[in-house]
HTML snippet that shows the backbone in 3Dmol.js (N, CA, C, O; Angstrom):
<script src="https://3Dmol.org/build/3Dmol-min.js"></script>
<div id="view" style="width:600px;height:400px;position:relative"></div>
<script>
const pdb = `
ATOM      1  N   MET A   1     -22.064  31.503 -20.369  1.00  0.00           N
ATOM      2  CA  MET A   1     -21.404  30.939 -19.062  1.00  0.00           C
ATOM      3  C   MET A   1     -22.251  29.637 -18.715  1.00  0.00           C
ATOM      4  O   MET A   1     -23.481  29.597 -18.739  1.00  0.00           O
ATOM      5  N   LEU A   2     -21.490  28.679 -18.421  1.00  0.00           N
ATOM      6  CA  LEU A   2     -22.130  27.329 -18.180  1.00  0.00           C
ATOM      7  C   LEU A   2     -22.568  27.352 -16.672  1.00  0.00           C
ATOM      8  O   LEU A   2     -21.890  27.884 -15.793  1.00  0.00           O
ATOM      9  N   ARG A   3     -23.703  26.757 -16.474  1.00  0.00           N
ATOM     10  CA  ARG A   3     -24.313  26.693 -15.202  1.00  0.00           C
ATOM     11  C   ARG A   3     -23.716  25.669 -14.466  1.00  0.00           C
ATOM     12  O   ARG A   3     -23.234  24.719 -15.083  1.00  0.00           O
ATOM     13  N   ASP A   4     -23.664  25.713 -13.082  1.00  0.00           N
ATOM     14  CA  ASP A   4     -23.206  24.585 -12.352  1.00  0.00           C
ATOM     15  C   ASP A   4     -24.442  23.636 -12.074  1.00  0.00           C
ATOM     16  O   ASP A   4     -25.456  24.068 -11.525  1.00  0.00           O
ATOM     17  N   ARG A   5     -24.313  22.371 -12.466  1.00  0.00           N
ATOM     18  CA  ARG A   5     -25.224  21.143 -12.402  1.00  0.00           C
ATOM     19  C   ARG A   5     -25.240  20.786 -10.995  1.00  0.00           C
ATOM     20  O   ARG A   5     -26.002  19.864 -10.705  1.00  0.00           O
ATOM     21  N   GLY A   6     -24.642  21.254 -10.164  1.00  0.00           N
ATOM     22  CA  GLY A   6     -24.627  20.734  -8.807  1.00  0.00           C
ATOM     23  C   GLY A   6     -23.683  19.656  -8.609  1.00  0.00           C
ATOM     24  O   GLY A   6     -24.022  18.869  -7.725  1.00  0.00           O
ATOM     25  N   TRP A   7     -22.584  19.407  -9.198  1.00  0.00           N
ATOM     26  CA  TRP A   7     -21.742  18.209  -8.981  1.00  0.00           C
ATOM     27  C   TRP A   7     -20.328  18.858  -8.736  1.00  0.00           C
ATOM     28  O   TRP A   7     -19.329  18.152  -8.600  1.00  0.00           O
ATOM     29  N   GLY A   8     -20.291  20.062  -8.691  1.00  0.00           N
ATOM     30  CA  GLY A   8     -18.831  20.817  -8.329  1.00  0.00           C
ATOM     31  C   GLY A   8     -18.617  20.954  -6.859  1.00  0.00           C
ATOM     32  O   GLY A   8     -19.093  20.192  -6.017  1.00  0.00           O
ATOM     33  N   TRP A   9     -17.888  21.952  -6.631  1.00  0.00           N
ATOM     34  CA  TRP A   9     -17.540  22.324  -5.312  1.00  0.00           C
ATOM     35  C   TRP A   9     -18.616  22.551  -4.334  1.00  0.00           C
ATOM     36  O   TRP A   9     -18.555  22.159  -3.169  1.00  0.00           O
ATOM     37  N   GLU A  10     -19.589  23.189  -4.839  1.00  0.00           N
ATOM     38  CA  GLU A  10     -20.682  23.564  -4.040  1.00  0.00           C
ATOM     39  C   GLU A  10     -21.407  22.298  -3.442  1.00  0.00           C
ATOM     40  O   GLU A  10     -21.844  22.273  -2.292  1.00  0.00           O
ATOM     41  N   ARG A  11     -21.499  21.187  -4.388  1.00  0.00           N
ATOM     42  CA  ARG A  11     -22.372  19.984  -3.933  1.00  0.00           C
ATOM     43  C   ARG A  11     -21.507  19.323  -2.918  1.00  0.00           C
ATOM     44  O   ARG A  11     -22.031  18.714  -1.985  1.00  0.00           O
ATOM     45  N   LEU A  12     -20.090  19.412  -3.054  1.00  0.00           N
ATOM     46  CA  LEU A  12     -19.177  18.629  -2.014  1.00  0.00           C
ATOM     47  C   LEU A  12     -19.126  19.287  -0.863  1.00  0.00           C
ATOM     48  O   LEU A  12     -18.811  18.659   0.148  1.00  0.00           O
ATOM     49  N   THR A  13     -19.419  20.656  -0.790  1.00  0.00           N
ATOM     50  CA  THR A  13     -19.453  21.343   0.651  1.00  0.00           C
ATOM     51  C   THR A  13     -20.827  21.293   1.290  1.00  0.00           C
ATOM     52  O   THR A  13     -20.878  21.770   2.424  1.00  0.00           O
ATOM     53  N   HIS A  14     -21.837  20.856   0.833  1.00  0.00           N
ATOM     54  CA  HIS A  14     -23.217  20.801   1.404  1.00  0.00           C
ATOM     55  C   HIS A  14     -23.191  19.181   1.891  1.00  0.00           C
ATOM     56  O   HIS A  14     -22.867  18.202   1.219  1.00  0.00           O
ATOM     57  N   LEU A  15     -23.592  19.237   3.130  1.00  0.00           N
ATOM     58  CA  LEU A  15     -24.151  17.859   3.795  1.00  0.00           C
ATOM     59  C   LEU A  15     -25.486  18.079   4.272  1.00  0.00           C
ATOM     60  O   LEU A  15     -25.946  19.127   4.724  1.00  0.00           O
ATOM     61  N   ARG A  16     -26.120  16.849   4.104  1.00  0.00           N
ATOM     62  CA  ARG A  16     -27.448  16.768   4.699  1.00  0.00           C
ATOM     63  C   ARG A  16     -27.314  16.816   6.110  1.00  0.00           C
ATOM     64  O   ARG A  16     -26.503  16.020   6.584  1.00  0.00           O
ATOM     65  N   ALA A  17     -27.990  17.648   6.982  1.00  0.00           N
ATOM     66  CA  ALA A  17     -27.811  17.668   8.433  1.00  0.00           C
ATOM     67  C   ALA A  17     -28.434  16.347   9.032  1.00  0.00           C
ATOM     68  O   ALA A  17     -28.062  15.946  10.135  1.00  0.00           O
ATOM     69  N   GLY A  18     -29.396  15.669   8.284  1.00  0.00           N
ATOM     70  CA  GLY A  18     -29.956  14.395   8.868  1.00  0.00           C
ATOM     71  C   GLY A  18     -28.815  13.421   9.017  1.00  0.00           C
ATOM     72  O   GLY A  18     -28.689  12.707  10.012  1.00  0.00           O
ATOM     73  N   GLU A  19     -27.891  13.421   7.870  1.00  0.00           N
ATOM     74  CA  GLU A  19     -26.847  12.529   8.020  1.00  0.00           C
ATOM     75  C   GLU A  19     -25.807  12.624   9.147  1.00  0.00           C
ATOM     76  O   GLU A  19     -25.062  11.684   9.425  1.00  0.00           O
ATOM     77  N   LEU A  20     -25.795  13.970   9.870  1.00  0.00           N
ATOM     78  CA  LEU A  20     -24.891  14.066  10.866  1.00  0.00           C
ATOM     79  C   LEU A  20     -25.603  13.993  12.120  1.00  0.00           C
ATOM     80  O   LEU A  20     -24.988  14.132  13.178  1.00  0.00           O
ATOM     81  N   GLY A  21     -26.755  13.803  12.093  1.00  0.00           N
ATOM     82  CA  GLY A  21     -27.644  13.582  13.423  1.00  0.00           C
ATOM     83  C   GLY A  21     -28.354  14.992  13.798  1.00  0.00           C
ATOM     84  O   GLY A  21     -28.999  15.088  14.842  1.00  0.00           O
ATOM     85  N   GLY A  22     -28.212  16.051  12.926  1.00  0.00           N
ATOM     86  CA  GLY A  22     -28.957  17.269  13.314  1.00  0.00           C
ATOM     87  C   GLY A  22     -30.157  17.365  12.805  1.00  0.00           C
ATOM     88  O   GLY A  22     -30.741  16.324  12.502  1.00  0.00           O
ATOM     89  N   GLU A  23     -30.757  18.581  12.610  1.00  0.00           N
ATOM     90  CA  GLU A  23     -31.932  18.790  12.147  1.00  0.00           C
ATOM     91  C   GLU A  23     -32.113  18.422  10.547  1.00  0.00           C
ATOM     92  O   GLU A  23     -31.140  18.155   9.843  1.00  0.00           O
ATOM     93  N   LYS A  24     -33.289  18.438  10.119  1.00  0.00           N
ATOM     94  CA  LYS A  24     -33.386  18.216   8.712  1.00  0.00           C
ATOM     95  C   LYS A  24     -33.084  19.448   7.922  1.00  0.00           C
ATOM     96  O   LYS A  24     -33.378  20.574   8.325  1.00  0.00           O
ATOM     97  N   GLY A  25     -32.481  19.200   6.772  1.00  0.00           N
ATOM     98  CA  GLY A  25     -32.266  20.470   5.884  1.00  0.00           C
ATOM     99  C   GLY A  25     -30.947  20.226   5.436  1.00  0.00           C
ATOM    100  O   GLY A  25     -30.510  19.079   5.338  1.00  0.00           O
ATOM    101  N   THR A  26     -30.133  21.463   5.093  1.00  0.00           N
ATOM    102  CA  THR A  26     -28.943  21.376   4.662  1.00  0.00           C
ATOM    103  C   THR A  26     -28.069  22.136   5.583  1.00  0.00           C
ATOM    104  O   THR A  26     -28.457  23.159   6.147  1.00  0.00           O
ATOM    105  N   ALA A  27     -26.726  21.563   5.752  1.00  0.00           N
ATOM    106  CA  ALA A  27     -25.732  22.305   6.634  1.00  0.00           C
ATOM    107  C   ALA A  27     -24.536  22.696   5.718  1.00  0.00           C
ATOM    108  O   ALA A  27     -24.076  21.826   4.980  1.00  0.00           O
ATOM    109  N   MET A  28     -24.041  23.860   5.717  1.00  0.00           N
ATOM    110  CA  MET A  28     -22.845  24.253   4.919  1.00  0.00           C
ATOM    111  C   MET A  28     -21.549  23.899   5.611  1.00  0.00           C
ATOM    112  O   MET A  28     -21.435  24.229   6.791  1.00  0.00           O
ATOM    113  N   VAL A  29     -20.581  23.275   5.020  1.00  0.00           N
ATOM    114  CA  VAL A  29     -19.446  22.989   5.525  1.00  0.00           C
ATOM    115  C   VAL A  29     -18.407  24.200   5.033  1.00  0.00           C
ATOM    116  O   VAL A  29     -18.218  24.447   3.842  1.00  0.00           O
ATOM    117  N   SER A  30     -17.831  24.843   6.012  1.00  0.00           N
ATOM    118  CA  SER A  30     -17.056  25.887   5.653  1.00  0.00           C
ATOM    119  C   SER A  30     -15.647  25.524   5.094  1.00  0.00           C
ATOM    120  O   SER A  30     -15.147  24.422   5.320  1.00  0.00           O
ATOM    121  N   GLY A  31     -15.143  26.300   4.499  1.00  0.00           N
ATOM    122  CA  GLY A  31     -13.759  26.182   3.772  1.00  0.00           C
ATOM    123  C   GLY A  31     -12.810  25.866   4.953  1.00  0.00           C
ATOM    124  O   GLY A  31     -11.885  25.079   4.754  1.00  0.00           O
ATOM    125  N   LYS A  32     -12.964  26.371   6.040  1.00  0.00           N
ATOM    126  CA  LYS A  32     -11.963  26.249   7.073  1.00  0.00           C
ATOM    127  C   LYS A  32     -12.048  24.904   7.673  1.00  0.00           C
ATOM    128  O   LYS A  32     -11.039  24.282   8.002  1.00  0.00           O
ATOM    129  N   GLN A  33     -13.417  24.387   7.836  1.00  0.00           N
ATOM    130  CA  GLN A  33     -13.636  22.942   8.487  1.00  0.00           C
ATOM    131  C   GLN A  33     -13.139  22.085   7.332  1.00  0.00           C
ATOM    132  O   GLN A  33     -12.518  21.091   7.706  1.00  0.00           O
ATOM    133  N   LEU A  34     -13.257  22.226   6.095  1.00  0.00           N
ATOM    134  CA  LEU A  34     -12.614  21.248   4.968  1.00  0.00           C
ATOM    135  C   LEU A  34     -11.110  21.279   5.171  1.00  0.00           C
ATOM    136  O   LEU A  34     -10.495  20.213   5.149  1.00  0.00           O
ATOM    137  N   ALA A  35     -10.451  22.472   5.374  1.00  0.00           N
ATOM    138  CA  ALA A  35      -8.969  22.706   5.369  1.00  0.00           C
ATOM    139  C   ALA A  35      -8.474  21.966   6.711  1.00  0.00           C
ATOM    140  O   ALA A  35      -7.452  21.280   6.733  1.00  0.00           O
ATOM    141  N   ASP A  36      -9.218  22.154   7.711  1.00  0.00           N
ATOM    142  CA  ASP A  36      -8.878  21.629   9.046  1.00  0.00           C
ATOM    143  C   ASP A  36      -8.896  20.056   9.078  1.00  0.00           C
ATOM    144  O   ASP A  36      -8.109  19.371   9.731  1.00  0.00           O
ATOM    145  N   PHE A  37      -9.883  19.596   8.296  1.00  0.00           N
ATOM    146  CA  PHE A  37      -9.753  18.139   8.167  1.00  0.00           C
ATOM    147  C   PHE A  37      -8.936  17.476   7.218  1.00  0.00           C
ATOM    148  O   PHE A  37      -8.656  16.286   7.359  1.00  0.00           O
ATOM    149  N   GLY A  38      -8.516  18.179   6.221  1.00  0.00           N
ATOM    150  CA  GLY A  38      -7.452  17.788   5.132  1.00  0.00           C
ATOM    151  C   GLY A  38      -6.146  17.878   5.947  1.00  0.00           C
ATOM    152  O   GLY A  38      -5.288  16.998   5.867  1.00  0.00           O
ATOM    153  N   TYR A  39      -6.008  19.046   6.794  1.00  0.00           N
ATOM    154  CA  TYR A  39      -4.740  19.079   7.524  1.00  0.00           C
ATOM    155  C   TYR A  39      -4.695  17.940   8.603  1.00  0.00           C
ATOM    156  O   TYR A  39      -3.598  17.402   8.755  1.00  0.00           O
ATOM    157  N   LYS A  40      -5.668  17.535   9.315  1.00  0.00           N
ATOM    158  CA  LYS A  40      -5.638  16.611  10.309  1.00  0.00           C
ATOM    159  C   LYS A  40      -5.343  15.267   9.460  1.00  0.00           C
ATOM    160  O   LYS A  40      -4.402  14.527   9.748  1.00  0.00           O
ATOM    161  N   ALA A  41      -6.018  15.076   8.644  1.00  0.00           N
ATOM    162  CA  ALA A  41      -5.858  13.669   7.751  1.00  0.00           C
ATOM    163  C   ALA A  41      -4.488  13.579   7.162  1.00  0.00           C
ATOM    164  O   ALA A  41      -3.992  12.453   7.142  1.00  0.00           O
ATOM    165  N   PHE A  42      -3.764  14.617   6.659  1.00  0.00           N
ATOM    166  CA  PHE A  42      -2.374  14.703   6.156  1.00  0.00           C
ATOM    167  C   PHE A  42      -1.440  14.417   7.317  1.00  0.00           C
ATOM    168  O   PHE A  42      -0.559  13.565   7.198  1.00  0.00           O
ATOM    169  N   SER A  43      -1.605  15.088   8.407  1.00  0.00           N
ATOM    170  CA  SER A  43      -0.816  15.136   9.786  1.00  0.00           C
ATOM    171  C   SER A  43      -0.824  13.592  10.205  1.00  0.00           C
ATOM    172  O   SER A  43       0.225  13.026  10.514  1.00  0.00           O
ATOM    173  N   GLY A  44      -1.872  13.040  10.201  1.00  0.00           N
ATOM    174  CA  GLY A  44      -2.201  11.661  10.705  1.00  0.00           C
ATOM    175  C   GLY A  44      -1.480  10.718   9.614  1.00  0.00           C
ATOM    176  O   GLY A  44      -0.934   9.701  10.042  1.00  0.00           O
ATOM    177  N   SER A  45      -1.447  10.953   8.420  1.00  0.00           N
ATOM    178  CA  SER A  45      -0.931   9.992   7.564  1.00  0.00           C
ATOM    179  C   SER A  45       0.459   9.987   7.609  1.00  0.00           C
ATOM    180  O   SER A  45       1.065   8.923   7.484  1.00  0.00           O
ATOM    181  N   MET A  46       1.234  11.395   7.828  1.00  0.00           N
ATOM    182  CA  MET A  46       2.656  11.392   8.064  1.00  0.00           C
ATOM    183  C   MET A  46       3.006  10.958   9.375  1.00  0.00           C
ATOM    184  O   MET A  46       4.176  10.605   9.526  1.00  0.00           O
ATOM    185  N   MET A  47       2.242  10.910  10.352  1.00  0.00           N
ATOM    186  CA  MET A  47       2.591  10.465  11.672  1.00  0.00           C
ATOM    187  C   MET A  47       2.760   8.775  11.373  1.00  0.00           C
ATOM    188  O   MET A  47       3.771   8.148  11.688  1.00  0.00           O
ATOM    189  N   LEU A  48       1.695   8.242  10.777  1.00  0.00           N
ATOM    190  CA  LEU A  48       1.783   6.789  10.629  1.00  0.00           C
ATOM    191  C   LEU A  48       3.039   6.452   9.602  1.00  0.00           C
ATOM    192  O   LEU A  48       3.729   5.452   9.804  1.00  0.00           O
ATOM    193  N   LEU A  49       3.256   7.196   8.669  1.00  0.00           N
ATOM    194  CA  LEU A  49       4.433   6.863   7.759  1.00  0.00           C
ATOM    195  C   LEU A  49       5.664   6.964   8.657  1.00  0.00           C
ATOM    196  O   LEU A  49       6.528   6.089   8.596  1.00  0.00           O
ATOM    197  N   THR A  50       5.778   8.062   9.537  1.00  0.00           N
ATOM    198  CA  THR A  50       6.905   8.193  10.445  1.00  0.00           C
ATOM    199  C   THR A  50       7.401   6.810  11.362  1.00  0.00           C
ATOM    200  O   THR A  50       8.474   6.217  11.474  1.00  0.00           O
ATOM    201  N   LEU A  51       6.036   6.629  11.952  1.00  0.00           N
ATOM    202  CA  LEU A  51       6.058   5.187  12.806  1.00  0.00           C
ATOM    203  C   LEU A  51       6.616   4.034  12.132  1.00  0.00           C
ATOM    204  O   LEU A  51       7.448   3.252  12.593  1.00  0.00           O
ATOM    205  N   TYR A  52       5.929   4.007  10.700  1.00  0.00           N
ATOM    206  CA  TYR A  52       6.417   2.721   9.938  1.00  0.00           C
ATOM    207  C   TYR A  52       7.870   2.748   9.561  1.00  0.00           C
ATOM    208  O   TYR A  52       8.530   1.711   9.633  1.00  0.00           O
ATOM    209  N   ALA A  53       8.418   3.912   9.151  1.00  0.00           N
ATOM    210  CA  ALA A  53       9.717   4.070   8.867  1.00  0.00           C
ATOM    211  C   ALA A  53      10.679   3.850  10.143  1.00  0.00           C
ATOM    212  O   ALA A  53      11.786   3.319  10.052  1.00  0.00           O
ATOM    213  N   GLY A  54      10.207   4.250  11.148  1.00  0.00           N
ATOM    214  CA  GLY A  54      11.060   3.893  12.502  1.00  0.00           C
ATOM    215  C   GLY A  54      11.060   2.335  12.591  1.00  0.00           C
ATOM    216  O   GLY A  54      12.110   1.731  12.810  1.00  0.00           O
ATOM    217  N   TYR A  55       9.805   1.658  12.408  1.00  0.00           N
ATOM    218  CA  TYR A  55       9.704   0.156  12.525  1.00  0.00           C
ATOM    219  C   TYR A  55      10.874  -0.438  11.506  1.00  0.00           C
ATOM    220  O   TYR A  55      11.679  -1.308  11.837  1.00  0.00           O
ATOM    221  N   LEU A  56      10.822   0.104  10.399  1.00  0.00           N
ATOM    222  CA  LEU A  56      11.678  -0.445   9.207  1.00  0.00           C
ATOM    223  C   LEU A  56      13.088  -0.239   9.663  1.00  0.00           C
ATOM    224  O   LEU A  56      13.890  -1.173   9.663  1.00  0.00           O
ATOM    225  N   CYS A  57      13.399   0.948  10.044  1.00  0.00           N
ATOM    226  CA  CYS A  57      14.734   1.150  10.688  1.00  0.00           C
ATOM    227  C   CYS A  57      15.173   0.281  11.737  1.00  0.00           C
ATOM    228  O   CYS A  57      16.274  -0.266  11.677  1.00  0.00           O
ATOM    229  N   SER A  58      14.390   0.119  12.686  1.00  0.00           N
ATOM    230  CA  SER A  58      14.827  -0.799  13.878  1.00  0.00           C
ATOM    231  C   SER A  58      14.932  -2.244  13.377  1.00  0.00           C
ATOM    232  O   SER A  58      15.812  -2.935  13.889  1.00  0.00           O
ATOM    233  N   VAL A  59      14.179  -2.760  12.484  1.00  0.00           N
ATOM    234  CA  VAL A  59      14.200  -4.013  11.992  1.00  0.00           C
ATOM    235  C   VAL A  59      15.578  -4.273  11.167  1.00  0.00           C
ATOM    236  O   VAL A  59      16.159  -5.356  11.238  1.00  0.00           O
ATOM    237  N   ARG A  60      16.046  -3.203  10.388  1.00  0.00           N
ATOM    238  CA  ARG A  60      17.257  -3.271   9.764  1.00  0.00           C
ATOM    239  C   ARG A  60      18.515  -3.323  10.654  1.00  0.00           C
ATOM    240  O   ARG A  60      19.501  -4.030  10.446  1.00  0.00           O
ATOM    241  N   VAL A  61      18.336  -2.493  11.643  1.00  0.00           N
ATOM    242  CA  VAL A  61      19.517  -2.479  12.747  1.00  0.00           C
ATOM    243  C   VAL A  61      19.597  -3.773  13.360  1.00  0.00           C
ATOM    244  O   VAL A  61      20.682  -4.325  13.546  1.00  0.00           O
ATOM    245  N   GLN A  62      18.375  -4.337  13.719  1.00  0.00           N
ATOM    246  CA  GLN A  62      18.463  -5.617  14.405  1.00  0.00           C
ATOM    247  C   GLN A  62      19.193  -6.715  13.722  1.00  0.00           C
ATOM    248  O   GLN A  62      20.019  -7.468  14.238  1.00  0.00           O
ATOM    249  N   ARG A  63      18.716  -6.704  12.306  1.00  0.00           N
ATOM    250  CA  ARG A  63      19.299  -7.687  11.485  1.00  0.00           C
ATOM    251  C   ARG A  63      20.833  -7.406  11.161  1.00  0.00           C
ATOM    252  O   ARG A  63      21.617  -8.332  10.953  1.00  0.00           O
ATOM    253  N   MET A  64      21.182  -6.148  11.134  1.00  0.00           N
ATOM    254  CA  MET A  64      22.521  -5.888  11.059  1.00  0.00           C
ATOM    255  C   MET A  64      23.339  -6.457  12.018  1.00  0.00           C
ATOM    256  O   MET A  64      24.335  -7.119  11.725  1.00  0.00           O
ATOM    257  N   LEU A  65      22.894  -6.187  13.394  1.00  0.00           N
ATOM    258  CA  LEU A  65      23.668  -6.539  14.600  1.00  0.00           C
ATOM    259  C   LEU A  65      23.586  -8.112  14.693  1.00  0.00           C
ATOM    260  O   LEU A  65      24.543  -8.730  15.160  1.00  0.00           O
ATOM    261  N   GLN A  66      22.615  -8.675  14.318  1.00  0.00           N
ATOM    262  CA  GLN A  66      22.554 -10.305  14.299  1.00  0.00           C
ATOM    263  C   GLN A  66      23.500 -10.887  13.419  1.00  0.00           C
ATOM    264  O   GLN A  66      24.054 -11.947  13.712  1.00  0.00           O
ATOM    265  N   HIS A  67      23.773 -10.169  12.176  1.00  0.00           N
ATOM    266  CA  HIS A  67      24.492 -10.666  11.299  1.00  0.00           C
ATOM    267  C   HIS A  67      26.096 -10.493  11.759  1.00  0.00           C
ATOM    268  O   HIS A  67      26.954 -11.365  11.621  1.00  0.00           O
ATOM    269  N   ARG A  68      26.281  -9.278  12.287  1.00  0.00           N
ATOM    270  CA  ARG A  68      27.574  -9.137  12.967  1.00  0.00           C
ATOM    271  C   ARG A  68      27.946 -10.046  13.905  1.00  0.00           C
ATOM    272  O   ARG A  68      29.074 -10.540  13.901  1.00  0.00           O
ATOM    273  N   ARG A  69      26.929 -10.380  14.892  1.00  0.00           N
ATOM    274  CA  ARG A  69      27.324 -11.472  15.831  1.00  0.00           C
ATOM    275  C   ARG A  69      27.629 -12.824  15.275  1.00  0.00           C
ATOM    276  O   ARG A  69      28.569 -13.493  15.706  1.00  0.00           O
ATOM    277  N   GLU A  70      26.897 -13.199  14.391  1.00  0.00           N
ATOM    278  CA  GLU A  70      27.011 -14.472  13.667  1.00  0.00           C
ATOM    279  C   GLU A  70      28.412 -14.440  12.889  1.00  0.00           C
ATOM    280  O   GLU A  70      29.104 -15.458  12.888  1.00  0.00           O
ATOM    281  N   ARG A  71      28.819 -13.323  12.251  1.00  0.00           N
ATOM    282  CA  ARG A  71      30.259 -13.359  11.667  1.00  0.00           C
ATOM    283  C   ARG A  71      31.206 -13.471  12.750  1.00  0.00           C
ATOM    284  O   ARG A  71      32.107 -14.300  12.620  1.00  0.00           O
ATOM    285  N   GLU A  72      31.155 -12.838  13.698  1.00  0.00           N
ATOM    286  CA  GLU A  72      32.059 -12.724  14.702  1.00  0.00           C
ATOM    287  C   GLU A  72      32.308 -14.230  15.439  1.00  0.00           C
ATOM    288  O   GLU A  72      33.450 -14.609  15.699  1.00  0.00           O
ATOM    289  N   GLU A  73      31.220 -14.971  15.718  1.00  0.00           N
ATOM    290  CA  GLU A  73      31.257 -16.310  16.250  1.00  0.00           C
ATOM    291  C   GLU A  73      31.797 -17.180  15.155  1.00  0.00           C
ATOM    292  O   GLU A  73      32.494 -18.133  15.504  1.00  0.00           O
ATOM    293  N   ASN A  74      31.579 -16.990  13.906  1.00  0.00           N
ATOM    294  CA  ASN A  74      32.157 -18.025  12.794  1.00  0.00           C
ATOM    295  C   ASN A  74      33.681 -17.719  12.496  1.00  0.00           C
ATOM    296  O   ASN A  74      34.407 -18.595  12.026  1.00  0.00           O
ATOM    297  N   THR A  75      34.095 -16.572  12.755  1.00  0.00           N
ATOM    298  CA  THR A  75      35.501 -16.179  12.554  1.00  0.00           C
ATOM    299  C   THR A  75      36.277 -16.961  13.428  1.00  0.00           C
ATOM    300  O   THR A  75      35.989 -16.957  14.624  1.00  0.00           O
ATOM    301  N   PRO A  76      37.397 -17.757  12.932  1.00  0.00           N
ATOM    302  CA  PRO A  76      38.363 -18.366  13.944  1.00  0.00           C
ATOM    303  C   PRO A  76      39.144 -17.233  14.687  1.00  0.00           C
ATOM    304  O   PRO A  76      39.465 -16.176  14.144  1.00  0.00           O
ATOM    305  N   GLY A  77      39.405 -17.547  15.928  1.00  0.00           N
ATOM    306  CA  GLY A  77      40.297 -16.519  16.751  1.00  0.00           C
ATOM    307  C   GLY A  77      41.710 -16.729  16.529  1.00  0.00           C
ATOM    308  O   GLY A  77      42.193 -17.622  15.833  1.00  0.00           O
ATOM    309  N   PRO A  78      42.380 -15.777  17.218  1.00  0.00           N
ATOM    310  CA  PRO A  78      43.862 -15.919  16.902  1.00  0.00           C
ATOM    311  C   PRO A  78      44.387 -17.217  17.440  1.00  0.00           C
ATOM    312  O   PRO A  78      43.999 -17.661  18.521  1.00  0.00           O
ATOM    313  N   GLN A  79      45.303 -17.848  16.654  1.00  0.00           N
ATOM    314  CA  GLN A  79      45.818 -19.045  17.083  1.00  0.00           C
ATOM    315  C   GLN A  79      47.132 -18.992  17.928  1.00  0.00           C
ATOM    316  O   GLN A  79      48.116 -18.358  17.547  1.00  0.00           O
ATOM    317  N   SER A  80      47.091 -19.682  19.075  1.00  0.00           N
ATOM    318  CA  SER A  80      48.309 -19.484  20.054  1.00  0.00           C
ATOM    319  C   SER A  80      49.086 -20.802  20.428  1.00  0.00           C
ATOM    320  O   SER A  80      50.053 -20.754  21.187  1.00  0.00           O
TER     321      SER A  80
END
`;
const viewer = $3Dmol.createViewer("view");
viewer.addModel(pdb, "pdb");
viewer.setStyle({}, {cartoon: {color: "spectrum"}});
viewer.zoomTo();
viewer.render();
</script>
């Protein structure tokens, strides 16, 4: 069996407490904390994507209405 050289999952889940402003040594990041961070990052990106899609939709509707107004102004009315 191959030994883990410290570059796998275990290394990714260990943080130096000094980097976090805590005491010296190592602190273990739990799987739940990683999952919570991943969930928050994913949720945040989906929220931004939704806001951007709403912006694009509103710009498209605004352009459509503007073209419709221009078309109605340029069409000749009924001749009497």
